[in-house]
VOTI-530147 format. One line per field, with one value per residue (C-alpha): z, x, y; residue in three letters; residue number from 1. Coordinates in nm, 2 decimals, always signed. Each point is the difference from the previous one (the first is absolute). Layout:
// VOTI-530147
c3 = c(Z, ...) .
c1 = c(X, ...) .
c2 = c(Y, ...) .
residu = c(Ala, ...) .
num = c(NUM, ...) .
END
This chain:
// VOTI-530147
c3 = c(+0.00, -0.08, +0.18, -0.08, -0.04, +0.00, -0.25, -0.18, -0.13, +0.11, +0.35, -0.12, -0.04, +0.37, +0.05, +0.33, -0.16, -0.09, +0.24, +0.20, +0.12, -0.09, -0.37, -0.31, -0.08, +0.28, -0.22, -0.31, +0.16, +0.12, -0.33, -0.19, +0.23, -0.06, -0.37, +0.02, +0.30, +0.05, -0.24, +0.17, -0.13, +0.20, -0.04, -0.07, +0.17, -0.15, +0.30, +0.03, +0.19, +0.34, +0.05, +0.24, +0.22, +0.02, +0.12, +0.25, +0.17, +0.16, -0.07, +0.09, -0.30, +0.06, -0.03, -0.32, -0.14, +0.11, -0.19, -0.30, +0.01, -0.08, -0.35, -0.28, +0.23, -0.06, +0.36, +0.34, +0.32, +0.24, +0.26, +0.00, -0.17, -0.20, -0.31, -0.30, -0.37, -0.25, -0.03, +0.35, +0.11, -0.30, +0.05, +0.37, -0.09, -0.25, +0.27, +0.24, -0.28, -0.13, +0.34, +0.01, -0.34, +0.10, +0.32, -0.21, -0.23, +0.29, +0.16, -0.33, -0.03, -0.32, +0.15, +0.30, +0.14, -0.12, +0.03, -0.06, -0.14, +0.05, +0.12, +0.18, +0.31, +0.28, +0.35, +0.16, -0.13, +0.28, -0.02, -0.06, -0.07, -0.27, +0.14, -0.06, -0.39, +0.04, -0.13, +0.05, +0.22, -0.26, +0.23, +0.25, -0.29, -0.11, +0.34, +0.02, -0.35, +0.11, +0.30, -0.16, -0.35, +0.06, +0.35, +0.15, +0.38, +0.06, -0.20, +0.08, -0.11, +0.02, -0.04, -0.04, -0.12, +0.17, +0.14, +0.22, -0.18, +0.23, -0.23, -0.03, +0.38, +0.08, -0.26, +0.19, +0.36, +0.16, -0.20, +0.01, -0.36, -0.12, +0.16, -0.08, +0.04, -0.06, +0.02, -0.03, +0.09, +0.32, +0.09, -0.35, -0.21, +0.08, +0.37, +0.06, +0.04, +0.35, +0.13, +0.25, -0.28, -0.01, -0.10, +0.22, +0.10, -0.22, -0.18, +0.30, -0.10, -0.38, -0.06, +0.02, -0.01, -0.03, +0.03, -0.09, +0.03, -0.33, -0.13, -0.01, -0.24, -0.21, +0.30, +0.24, -0.22, -0.07, +0.38, +0.06, -0.27, +0.12, +0.38, +0.02, -0.32, -0.07, +0.33, +0.03, -0.36, +0.07, +0.31, -0.19, -0.29, -0.27, -0.31, -0.21, +0.04, -0.13, +0.01, +0.01, -0.17, +0.05, -0.15, +0.21, +0.24, -0.28, +0.11, -0.23, +0.03, +0.04, +0.25, +0.22, +0.23, -0.05, -0.16, -0.18, -0.33, -0.29, +0.15, +0.32, -0.20, -0.16, +0.35, +0.15, -0.31, +0.03, +0.36, -0.10, -0.29, +0.24, +0.25, -0.28, -0.13, +0.34, +0.12, -0.28, -0.33, -0.12, +0.00, +0.02, -0.16, +0.03, -0.07, -0.05, +0.27, +0.04, -0.14, -0.14, -0.13, -0.35, -0.01, +0.34, -0.14, -0.30, +0.19, +0.29, -0.22, -0.23, +0.29, +0.13, -0.35, -0.04, +0.33, -0.09, -0.34, +0.15, -0.15, +0.31, +0.20, +0.35, +0.24, +0.14, +0.26, +0.36, +0.22, +0.29, +0.21, +0.15, +0.38, -0.07, -0.23, +0.26, +0.27, -0.23, -0.07, +0.36, +0.06, -0.32, +0.11, +0.35, -0.13, -0.27, +0.22, +0.17, -0.32, -0.21, +0.06, -0.05) .
c1 = c(+0.00, +0.11, +0.02, -0.28, +0.04, -0.30, +0.09, -0.21, +0.11, -0.34, +0.14, +0.18, -0.33, -0.05, +0.19, +0.00, +0.18, +0.34, +0.28, -0.20, +0.23, -0.26, +0.02, -0.08, +0.37, +0.03, -0.19, +0.18, +0.34, -0.10, -0.15, +0.31, +0.22, -0.21, +0.03, +0.38, +0.10, -0.25, +0.09, -0.17, -0.34, -0.29, -0.37, -0.10, -0.34, -0.24, -0.20, -0.37, -0.19, -0.11, -0.37, -0.14, -0.13, +0.35, +0.14, -0.28, +0.13, +0.24, -0.14, -0.33, -0.24, -0.03, +0.38, +0.01, -0.27, +0.19, +0.31, -0.22, -0.13, +0.34, -0.01, +0.04, +0.13, +0.35, +0.10, -0.17, +0.20, -0.09, +0.26, +0.32, +0.20, -0.26, -0.20, -0.18, +0.01, -0.28, +0.06, +0.13, -0.32, +0.03, +0.37, -0.04, -0.25, +0.25, +0.27, -0.22, -0.13, +0.35, +0.09, -0.32, +0.06, +0.35, -0.14, -0.25, +0.28, +0.21, -0.30, -0.08, +0.36, +0.07, +0.29, +0.22, +0.04, -0.01, +0.04, -0.28, +0.18, -0.29, -0.08, -0.15, +0.14, -0.23, +0.12, -0.09, -0.36, -0.25, -0.35, -0.14, +0.31, +0.26, +0.34, +0.38, -0.03, -0.25, -0.36, -0.11, +0.19, +0.11, +0.16, -0.29, -0.25, +0.23, -0.01, -0.38, -0.02, +0.20, -0.22, -0.34, +0.05, +0.26, -0.10, +0.35, +0.02, +0.35, +0.16, +0.33, +0.07, +0.36, +0.05, +0.36, -0.08, +0.17, -0.33, -0.24, -0.30, -0.26, -0.29, +0.09, +0.05, -0.34, -0.17, +0.08, +0.10, -0.29, +0.04, +0.22, -0.03, +0.24, +0.34, +0.15, +0.38, +0.16, +0.35, +0.00, +0.20, -0.13, -0.08, -0.11, -0.31, -0.28, +0.10, -0.15, +0.16, +0.16, +0.11, -0.29, -0.26, -0.07, -0.36, -0.32, -0.26, +0.03, +0.28, +0.23, +0.34, -0.07, +0.15, +0.38, +0.16, +0.38, +0.06, +0.35, +0.22, +0.16, +0.33, -0.10, +0.21, -0.04, +0.13, -0.25, -0.30, +0.12, +0.05, -0.36, -0.13, +0.18, -0.04, -0.34, -0.20, +0.11, -0.09, -0.33, -0.09, +0.08, -0.22, -0.28, +0.01, -0.14, -0.17, +0.11, +0.26, -0.07, +0.27, -0.04, +0.33, +0.12, +0.34, +0.03, +0.23, +0.26, +0.31, -0.05, -0.37, -0.10, -0.27, +0.18, +0.30, +0.07, +0.31, -0.13, +0.17, -0.13, +0.17, -0.21, -0.32, +0.11, +0.09, -0.34, -0.17, +0.21, -0.12, -0.37, +0.04, +0.14, -0.29, -0.26, +0.15, +0.01, -0.34, -0.24, +0.06, +0.22, -0.29, +0.17, -0.11, +0.16, -0.17, +0.17, -0.03, +0.25, +0.35, +0.09, +0.36, -0.05, +0.33, -0.07, -0.34, +0.17, +0.28, -0.22, -0.28, +0.25, +0.14, -0.35, -0.10, +0.32, -0.06, -0.37, +0.11, +0.26, +0.29, +0.11, +0.32, +0.00, +0.05, +0.35, -0.13, +0.05, -0.31, +0.20, -0.18, +0.23, -0.03, -0.17, -0.26, -0.07, -0.04, -0.25, -0.19, -0.02, -0.35, -0.12, +0.14, -0.14, -0.35, -0.02, +0.13, -0.34, -0.15, +0.27, +0.30, +0.29) .
c2 = c(+0.00, +0.35, +0.33, +0.24, +0.38, +0.23, +0.27, +0.27, +0.34, +0.14, +0.02, +0.32, +0.17, +0.06, +0.33, +0.21, +0.29, +0.14, -0.08, -0.25, -0.28, -0.27, +0.08, -0.20, -0.01, -0.26, -0.26, +0.11, -0.06, -0.34, -0.12, +0.12, -0.19, -0.32, +0.04, +0.03, -0.22, -0.28, -0.28, -0.30, -0.09, +0.14, +0.04, +0.36, +0.04, +0.25, +0.14, +0.02, +0.28, -0.11, +0.01, +0.26, -0.28, -0.14, +0.33, +0.02, -0.31, +0.25, +0.35, +0.16, +0.03, +0.37, +0.04, -0.20, +0.22, +0.32, -0.12, -0.09, +0.36, +0.13, -0.16, +0.25, +0.27, +0.13, +0.02, -0.08, +0.03, -0.28, +0.09, +0.22, -0.28, -0.19, +0.12, -0.14, +0.07, -0.07, -0.38, -0.07, -0.19, -0.23, -0.05, -0.07, -0.27, -0.13, -0.01, -0.20, -0.22, -0.07, -0.15, -0.20, -0.15, -0.10, -0.16, -0.20, -0.12, -0.12, -0.18, -0.16, -0.13, +0.20, +0.19, -0.08, +0.35, +0.36, +0.37, +0.25, +0.31, +0.23, +0.35, +0.18, -0.17, -0.11, -0.08, +0.34, +0.01, -0.04, -0.13, +0.35, +0.22, +0.04, +0.09, -0.03, -0.02, -0.29, -0.03, -0.36, -0.25, -0.25, -0.25, +0.00, -0.05, -0.29, -0.17, +0.03, -0.15, -0.30, -0.05, +0.06, -0.14, -0.27, -0.10, +0.03, +0.03, +0.15, +0.28, +0.16, +0.36, +0.11, +0.38, +0.12, +0.35, +0.28, +0.12, -0.19, -0.14, +0.15, -0.08, -0.37, -0.03, +0.15, -0.22, -0.31, +0.10, -0.19, -0.31, -0.31, -0.12, +0.27, +0.05, +0.34, +0.04, +0.34, +0.14, +0.38, +0.31, +0.15, +0.27, +0.08, +0.04, -0.10, -0.02, -0.34, -0.34, +0.01, -0.34, -0.02, +0.01, -0.37, -0.02, -0.02, -0.25, -0.32, +0.17, +0.05, -0.12, +0.00, +0.34, +0.01, +0.34, +0.05, +0.37, +0.10, +0.31, +0.12, -0.15, -0.37, -0.21, -0.32, -0.20, +0.16, -0.08, -0.35, -0.05, +0.11, -0.23, -0.30, +0.05, +0.16, -0.05, -0.36, -0.16, +0.19, -0.11, -0.36, +0.00, +0.18, -0.24, +0.24, -0.14, +0.30, +0.28, +0.35, +0.26, +0.38, +0.08, +0.35, +0.09, +0.33, -0.19, +0.02, +0.19, +0.29, +0.05, +0.37, -0.07, -0.25, -0.05, -0.37, -0.16, -0.30, -0.10, -0.20, -0.31, +0.06, -0.01, -0.33, -0.15, +0.09, -0.15, -0.32, -0.04, +0.05, -0.25, -0.26, +0.06, -0.02, -0.32, -0.17, +0.12, +0.09, -0.17, +0.29, +0.24, +0.34, +0.33, +0.34, +0.33, +0.33, +0.26, +0.29, +0.07, +0.34, -0.03, -0.13, -0.18, -0.16, -0.12, -0.16, -0.17, -0.12, -0.13, -0.17, -0.19, -0.10, -0.12, -0.20, -0.18, -0.07, -0.14, -0.22, +0.19, +0.19, -0.06, -0.16, +0.29, +0.05, +0.25, -0.11, +0.01, +0.15, +0.25, +0.26, +0.06, +0.33, -0.16, -0.28, +0.26, +0.19, -0.33, -0.11, +0.14, -0.17, -0.34, +0.05, +0.09, -0.27, -0.28, +0.01, -0.12, -0.17, -0.23, +0.24) .
residu = c(Unk, Unk, Unk, Unk, Unk, Unk, Unk, Unk, Unk, Unk, Unk, Unk, Unk, Unk, Unk, Unk, Unk, Unk, Unk, Unk, Unk, Unk, Unk, Unk, Unk, Unk, Unk, Unk, Unk, Unk, Unk, Unk, Unk, Unk, Unk, Unk, Unk, Unk, Unk, Unk, Unk, Unk, Unk, Unk, Unk, Unk, Unk, Unk, Unk, Unk, Unk, Unk, Unk, Unk, Unk, Unk, Unk, Unk, Unk, Unk, Unk, Unk, Unk, Unk, Unk, Unk, Unk, Unk, Unk, Unk, Unk, Unk, Unk, Unk, Unk, Unk, Unk, Unk, Unk, Unk, Unk, Unk, Unk, Unk, Unk, Unk, Unk, Unk, Unk, Unk, Unk, Unk, Unk, Unk, Unk, Unk, Unk, Unk, Unk, Unk, Unk, Unk, Unk, Unk, Unk, Unk, Unk, Unk, Unk, Unk, Unk, Unk, Unk, Unk, Unk, Unk, Unk, Unk, Unk, Unk, Unk, Unk, Unk, Unk, Unk, Unk, Unk, Unk, Unk, Unk, Unk, Unk, Unk, Unk, Unk, Unk, Unk, Unk, Unk, Unk, Unk, Unk, Unk, Unk, Unk, Unk, Unk, Unk, Unk, Unk, Unk, Unk, Unk, Unk, Unk, Unk, Unk, Unk, Unk, Unk, Unk, Unk, Unk, Unk, Unk, Unk, Unk, Unk, Unk, Unk, Unk, Unk, Unk, Unk, Unk, Unk, Unk, Unk, Unk, Unk, Unk, Unk, Unk, Unk, Unk, Unk, Unk, Unk, Unk, Unk, Unk, Unk, Unk, Unk, Unk, Unk, Unk, Unk, Unk, Unk, Unk, Unk, Unk, Unk, Unk, Unk, Unk, Unk, Unk, Unk, Unk, Unk, Unk, Unk, Unk, Unk, Unk, Unk, Unk, Unk, Unk, Unk, Unk, Unk, Unk, Unk, Unk, Unk, Unk, Unk, Unk, Unk, Unk, Unk, Unk, Unk, Unk, Unk, Unk, Unk, Unk, Unk, Unk, Unk, Unk, Unk, Unk, Unk, Unk, Unk, Unk, Unk, Unk, Unk, Unk, Unk, Unk, Unk, Unk, Unk, Unk, Unk, Unk, Unk, Unk, Unk, Unk, Unk, Unk, Unk, Unk, Unk, Unk, Unk, Unk, Unk, Unk, Unk, Unk, Unk, Unk, Unk, Unk, Unk, Unk, Unk, Unk, Unk, Unk, Unk, Unk, Unk, Unk, Unk, Unk, Unk, Unk, Unk, Unk, Unk, Unk, Unk, Unk, Unk, Unk, Unk, Unk, Unk, Unk, Unk, Unk, Unk, Unk, Unk, Unk, Unk, Unk, Unk, Unk, Unk, Unk, Unk, Unk, Unk, Unk, Unk, Unk, Unk, Unk, Unk, Unk, Unk, Unk, Unk, Unk, Unk, Unk, Unk, Unk, Unk, Unk, Unk) .
num = c(1, 2, 3, 4, 5, 6, 7, 8, 9, 10, 11, 12, 13, 14, 15, 16, 17, 18, 19, 20, 21, 22, 23, 24, 25, 26, 27, 28, 29, 30, 31, 32, 33, 34, 35, 36, 37, 38, 39, 40, 41, 42, 43, 44, 45, 46, 47, 48, 49, 50, 51, 52, 53, 54, 55, 56, 57, 58, 59, 60, 61, 62, 63, 64, 65, 66, 67, 68, 69, 70, 71, 72, 73, 74, 75, 76, 77, 78, 79, 80, 81, 82, 83, 84, 85, 86, 87, 88, 89, 90, 91, 92, 93, 94, 95, 96, 97, 98, 99, 100, 101, 102, 103, 104, 105, 106, 107, 108, 109, 110, 111, 112, 113, 114, 115, 116, 117, 118, 119, 120, 121, 122, 123, 124, 125, 126, 127, 128, 129, 130, 131, 132, 133, 134, 135, 136, 137, 138, 139, 140, 141, 142, 143, 144, 145, 146, 147, 148, 149, 150, 151, 152, 153, 154, 155, 156, 157, 158, 159, 160, 161, 162, 163, 164, 165, 166, 167, 168, 169, 170, 171, 172, 173, 174, 175, 176, 177, 178, 179, 180, 181, 182, 183, 184, 185, 186, 187, 188, 189, 190, 191, 192, 193, 194, 195, 196, 197, 198, 199, 200, 201, 202, 203, 204, 205, 206, 207, 208, 209, 210, 211, 212, 213, 214, 215, 216, 217, 218, 219, 220, 221, 222, 223, 224, 225, 226, 227, 228, 229, 230, 231, 232, 233, 234, 235, 236, 237, 238, 239, 240, 241, 242, 243, 244, 245, 246, 247, 248, 249, 250, 251, 252, 253, 254, 255, 256, 257, 258, 259, 260, 261, 262, 263, 264, 265, 266, 267, 268, 269, 270, 271, 272, 273, 274, 275, 276, 277, 278, 279, 280, 281, 282, 283, 284, 285, 286, 287, 288, 289, 290, 291, 292, 293, 294, 295, 296, 297, 298, 299, 300, 301, 302, 303, 304, 305, 306, 307, 308, 309, 310, 311, 312, 313, 314, 315, 316, 317, 318, 319, 320, 321, 322, 323, 324, 325, 326, 327, 328, 329, 330, 331, 332, 333, 334, 335, 336, 337, 338, 339, 340, 341, 342) .
END
C-alpha cells in the first residue's frame, strides 16, 4: 500500500490579506517541493468538500452558517488574526473534507498512511469561534468521523505545532475515546495547555500537555516522544493516530522560538510510524497546521513524507533529555503518572 497525499491548488484561494503569515504561498512552496523532491510513488488524493453536517460534529450549526455567510465577501475579520476572503468557506470545507477522504482511504485499506496538505489550518478553531488563523477544526472533525462513521473507539491526536491546540483539546476534554497529546511553546499564544490541564469527568487523564520553554532541540523533542508519548500511546492502544503537524517549531520560523531541524521532524515521524505499526495497523494520518518559514516547511514536510513512504533514514538523534529539560518536564511526569505507566 502507498502513502496518500491530499493536494489541491484550490487551497491557495483562501487569502487573509497581504503580509499575513498564513499565506497561500505556504501551499505553493510545499507543492513545488513535492514536484521536485518526492520521487517515490504515492497516491495523490483529490479532496472533496466536507458536508456541513460533518463540520457540525465539532462546530455549532450557527457558527458554520456564520462562516458560510462570508462567502463572496472580499474580507471579513473574524478575530484580530483571522479573516476570510470570498471563497474561504468553500476552501475550509475542502480542507476538512480532504482529511476525511484520506481517512476513508486508510480505513478501506487503499493507502497505508498519508499527509493532508491542506489549508486553512484548524487546531485553534473552537466550537463557535474562529481564532489563530483557523476556521474549522480539521483534525477534530477527522477524529469524530473515525468514531461515528468507522465505529473506532480510541483515537490518538498528536499535536507538535508550536502553539497549543486549544480547540482540539476543548472538543474532547470530557471524553476518553480521544486522547489529545500536545507539545507547545509556553507561555505563548493562545495561553492554554498548562501541564495540569488533563481533561475532566470521563476525560480525566486523556489530555496530555507538555508545555515547553523556547529553545528546544531535536534531541529534546525525540526524548519527549520516546519517554512520554510512546509509553502513554502503548497503554492507550489507539486504533488510529492523527497528527496536527505544525512546522513552526522549525529553528528559523518567524513566529517561534524552537530549534527543530528537518532531521528532527523525520525522527518524530519515525517514532509515530513505529507506534502505528505496532498498535493500529499502520493507520497514521498527518494534517498541516502551522509553519511560516517556507524553507522550513519544505524541508520538514519532505522528511515526513520520506518517512511515511518508507524512504527516510533511521534517526541518528539521541533521545537524551538534558538535566534542565528533565527538570522542566518533572510536573508533566508527576501529573501523568497518576493515569499512565511512565
